[in-house]
N, C-alpha and C positions, 0 to 999 in steps of 0.2 A: 815040505813043501805043500803049496796050496796050489790047486788045480783050481781053476774055474770053467764052469760049464756053461757055453755058450750054447744058444739056441738060434739057429736061422733060419729066417723065415725063406721059403721059395714063392718065387713069384714076384709080383711086383712090388716095390717101397710105396710104402703109405703117403700121399700127397702133405700130411702134417706130421708136424712131430710129435713125439711120445708126451711131450711137455704142453702142448697144445691141448692134446687129449687130455690130460690132466685137469687142465685150466675148465675145458669146456664142462668136463663131470662135475667138478665143483661147482661152477655156475648153475650146472642143470641141479644138482643135490642141493645147491643154498637155494633156490628158487622155489623146488618141490618142498623143501623144510619150513621154507616160509609161509608157504602156500598151505601145507600141513598145520603149521602153529596158527595161521589167520583162521581156520577152520576150525578147529578142536578152540580157538578162544570163542569164535561165534557160537560152537555146541555148548561151551563152558555157560556162555550169557544165556543161552535160550533154558539151560538147564537151570539156573538159577532162577529166571524168570517163572518158569514152569514150578520151583520150589517154591518160591515167594507165593503164587495164586493159590496153590494146593495148600499152604500153611493160612491162607488168609478163609479160603472155601473151610477150612476144620475147624478154625477159630470162630466163624459163622455159623457153621454145624451145633458147635459146643453152645454159644451162647443161644442160639434156635431150640433146642433140648432142655437148656436150663428154664428158658423163658417156657415153655411148654410144660415142663415139670410142675413149676409153679403154679401156673394155671390149672393143672390137674387137682393139685394138692387145694387151692384156693377153691375151686368152682366143680370139683368131682363128685360132691355130693348132691347136687343140683337135682339130677331125676327123683333121688329119693326124697328131695324137702319138697317137691312138687306132687309127690304122694300122699305127702303127709297134710299139707294145707287143706284138701277137702275135709279132712277130719277135724281140723282146727275149725274150719268154716261151721260143720256141724255142732260142734261144743259151742261155739258163741250163739247159734242159732237157737240150739237147747234151752242157754242160759237167759237169752231173750226173753222167749217165750215160757218159760217157767214162772210157772204160780208158787208162790211157797207154801199153799194151804197144806197141809198134812204132809209135803213131799221136801221137808228142810233139809233131810239127810242126804236125799237124792240130789236136791240143786249144791249143796253144797261140796257134795263130792263130784260133780261136774264142775264146777269151779276150781275144785283143786286140780283137777286133772288138767283144765285149760291152762291154768298155770303154770302147773310143772312142764307142759308139752310147750309152752311158749318160752321157760326158762331154758329148755332145752335146745330150743330152735336159736334161740338168742347167743348161748356158748358156739353155735356155727355161722355165726354171721348174719343169720336173717332179722330182719328189721321189719317190722311194718310202716305202710305209707299213711301218713297222717292225709287225710281228704276233705274230711267235713270241714265245711268253712274257708277253704284255703283255695285260691285263684286255679282255675282249670290248665292243667297240663299235661298236652298230649302224650309226654315222653313217660309220664307217671298214671296218666287216668285212661280210663275208657269209657268217652261217653254214651249212657246207655239211654238217657233222654232229656230232654230239654224243657224247663218248665217256666212259663212267665210268671215273674214275681217282682214286687218290691222291697221285700224284707234284706235281699241278698242283690251287692252289685252284679252287673252283666258279666258273665264266663266266671262267676263264683262255683265252687260245690255244693250244693244245697243238701244233698244225700247221698249215702254210700250204701250200695247193694253188696259189693262183695270188697273186703280189704284187700289192697295189693301189700304185695312185700317185693323187700331188695336183699338181697344176697351178696354180701359185701357192701361194694357200691355198685354192682350190677343189678338191673330188674329180671325180678325174677317172675313176677304176676302184675301186672296193671291193675290199678282199684276199679272196679265199676262203678260209676257215678252216675248221678242226675247233675246236670248244669243248668242254674239260672239265667234266664235270658230277660231282657226288659220288658216288660207290659206294652201292651199296645192300646 
């Protein structure tokens, strides 16, 4: 035999029936679930946007690091080359002012040293700027003086005091030159 336990509430009877309470609580639960779902969807969109931005930032960072690494490999020896260029200048001056009277071995040694040093610099992408006889270009030449002359057209490099150099395609040192001006 089955017995049913019944519980009776003492006091007043509720104004709504138990079925109404269930319907109201389901509506509240549905609204709160929909609100929670909407909040979670919004949070998911924000997280996705944040993820995409972080990923783009990381990609930009990677590209920048690669670019800086390539530039460092390409131009990293610039300061060393700048220290060597005065030595090349002095060797060239010695060759320009050397007299071959009884010193041919010394002059030949200086010439060979200069040739070897220029070959080594060329391996690292250092090239001299040809200045004499070319049009003056302030991007590659530094004017030290102006000379009035009819031999050259105006704005032409007449003389080179110090040779300029490029490292790859970047200016390492401008050529110091004298520029022609029209005679008066």
